[in-house]
N, C-alpha and C positions, 0 to 999 in steps of 0.2 A: 427197184423197190415197188411193190404193189400195195395200193391202198384201196380198201373198200369203205365207202362212206355212205351214210344215210342222213336224210333230213326229214323229220316228221313234225316239225314245229308249227306248221300251219295246215290248212286243208290239203295241201300238196304232200303226197308221199313220193319220195324219190331216193334212188340208190344208184351208185356208180362204182366202177372199178377203174382206177388210174394206174398205169404202169409208167413211171417216170413222167415223160412229157406226152404220153399217149393215153387218151381215154379209150379204154377197151369196150366198155359197155355202160349205158345209162338208161334207166327206166324212170319215167315220170308219170304219175297219176294225179290229175287235178280234178277229182270227183268224189265228193262226200268224205266225211271223217270216218274211215273204216281202217285206220292204220293197224289196229290189232289183228285184222284179218289179212291185210295186204302186204305188210312189210316183209315178212319171212318168205312168202312165195316170190316176191320181187327179187329178194336177195338170192334165192335159189336159182331163179331164172338167169340173172346176170352171171352168176358163177358158172352155171351149166353151159351158158352160151359161149363162155370163154374157155371151157374145159378145165376149170379150176375147182379146187376144194378149199374149205376154210383154212386149212393148214398152209396153203400156198400164199395166203395174204400175209404181208409183212406187218402192216399197221392197220388197225381199224379206227374209223373216225365217225363222229356224230355231231350234228348241230346241237349245241348245248343250250340254246335259248338266246334271247327271250322268245316267247311264243305260247302256244297252247300247252297248258300244264299237262294234260293227259297225253298229247302227242309227244312232248319232250320226254316224258317218262317212258313211253313205249319205244321210241327211237333209241334212247340211251340204254335202256334195259336190254334191248336186242343186241346192240353192239357190245355191251359188256358181257353178255352171255356167250357170244361168238368168240370174243377175245379170250374169255376164260377157258373155253373148251380148247382153243388152238394155242393157248398160252402165249399170246401176242400183246404188245403194248397198244395203247389207244391215244387218240388226240381229240380233244373237244374244241369245236370251232364256233365262234359267235355266229348266230343266225344272221345278224345285221351285217357283219363283216362279209359273210358269204354272199349275201344279196348284193352288196356293193361290188363284190368281185365279179359279178355277172357282167359288169360294164368295163371291160378291159381297155386300158389306155384312154379312158374318157377325158375329154378336154373340159375341165371344170370340176366342181365339187359334186361328188356323188352322195346323195342323201336317201338311204333306204328308209322307208317308213312302214311300220306294221300297225294295223289297227288294234289298239288296246281297249277300245270301247269308251263310252262316256266322254267323247271328245279328247281322248288321250291317245298317244302313239308311242311305240317303241321306235327309237331312231338313233342315228349316229351320223358322223360326217367323215368322208374319206376322199382321198385325192391320189392321183397318179403323178409322181414327181420323178422325172428322168427314168421312166420305166419301172419305178418302184411304187408299191402300193402302201400308202401311209394313212394313219389315223389322224384326222384333224380334230375331231371331238369324240370322246368316248361315248359308248352307248348309254342311253338314258330313257326314262319313261316320263313324258311331259305332256302338257296340254298342247293342242295344235296351235293355239294362239301364241304360246311361248316359243314354239319352233319358228313360227312366222316372224316373230320379233327378233329372233337370233339371226335370221337370214336376210332381213330387210336391208342391211348395210353391206351385204356381200355383193361385190361388183362382178364376179365371175358368173358364168352359166351354172345353174343348179340343176342337176339331173336327179329326178326322183324315180325310185322303183319300189316294189313291194305292194302287198295288198292294201296298204293304207292309201295308195293313190286312187284306188277305185272309190274310196269313201270321201276323200278330202281334195280331190283334184280341182274342182271348181273353186274352192276356198283358197287353195294355194295359188292358183292361176290369177285370181282376182287380186290377191294381196301382193304377189311378186312380179306380175306382169310377164313380159317377154323373156326374162332371164330364167323362168321356170320351164324345164323341159321334162317330158314324161316318157319313160322307157316303153318300148313295144312289148307286146304280150310274151314274146319268146324269152325275154330277160327280166320280166316283171315278177317272177315267182321263184321260189326256192329251187335250186339245182344242186344235186349231190356232187356233180362234177366240180362245182366251185368249192364246196366243202372239202372235197378230196385234194384240190390243188393247194388250198391254204394248209391243209393237214400235211401235205408233202413238204412244203416249205418249213413248217414247224418241226416235222420229224427229222429233217436234215440238219436242223439247228439243235437237235437233241431235246426238243420240247415235247416229249412223250410222257405218258403217265401210266400207272397201273390201272387195270379195269376196276379195281376196288375204289379208286379215288375220284373217278369221273362222276360229276353230279350236275344237274341242270342249273342254269342261271335264269331264274324267273324274272328278275328285275323288280317285281312287285309281289305283294302278298296275294294269295288266292282269294277268290270271292268269299269262300267259307270263313277264312281267317279274318277278313275285313268285317264280315257280318257279326262274327263272334266278338270282335273288339268293339264294334258299335253297340252291341247289346250290353257289354260290360260297362261301357261309358254311360249309357242311359240308366243302367241299374245303379251306378255310382252317383248319379245326379238326383235320384229319388230320395 
């Protein structure tokens, strides 16, 4: 089974092709938010480098969020378009779950954090148990201080990765001390190969869907929606 996966949920644009247990090709670009210009050329490059055409891919996969609203829409729309043309199924993968999967067989709890601005983060908690990747806490959008409170009583090592570590590393380290460990750069950002590996597991379990039904999971309302609701609230108070 061949899977083509993309992740455009952050500033990182990445795509990969996985053939069963072998990563055939992966492209990562961590430079500026130009996903609308970069994603399709990257996909063409990984396909061409492997001598493959869109119809040769069995399942298409995309990071479905949380993350950048625009980036998620671009990534998902691209995958849906390719799957539509090739008439193939798709799999949506949590951005946070894929980030945590960057840390294979980690000894401790893996906590990916993505900066959601205004002292808020997207996060979840994951753990490897007897070689199996398990969810400890479902993904959520919370204040950094709330996350710290949740982790203070954890006795295991806590491994952080994701772009939120670049913003909140000092705060997390001060609050959690030596049990807080931070991932190196190579596994601190989105990787389409991780999206593809999770998608492979889901596909083999029959957890695929039509390209019509794949939608982003934003976890929170857009800034425009929040501003609109705030204006309505203020108008109602007059």
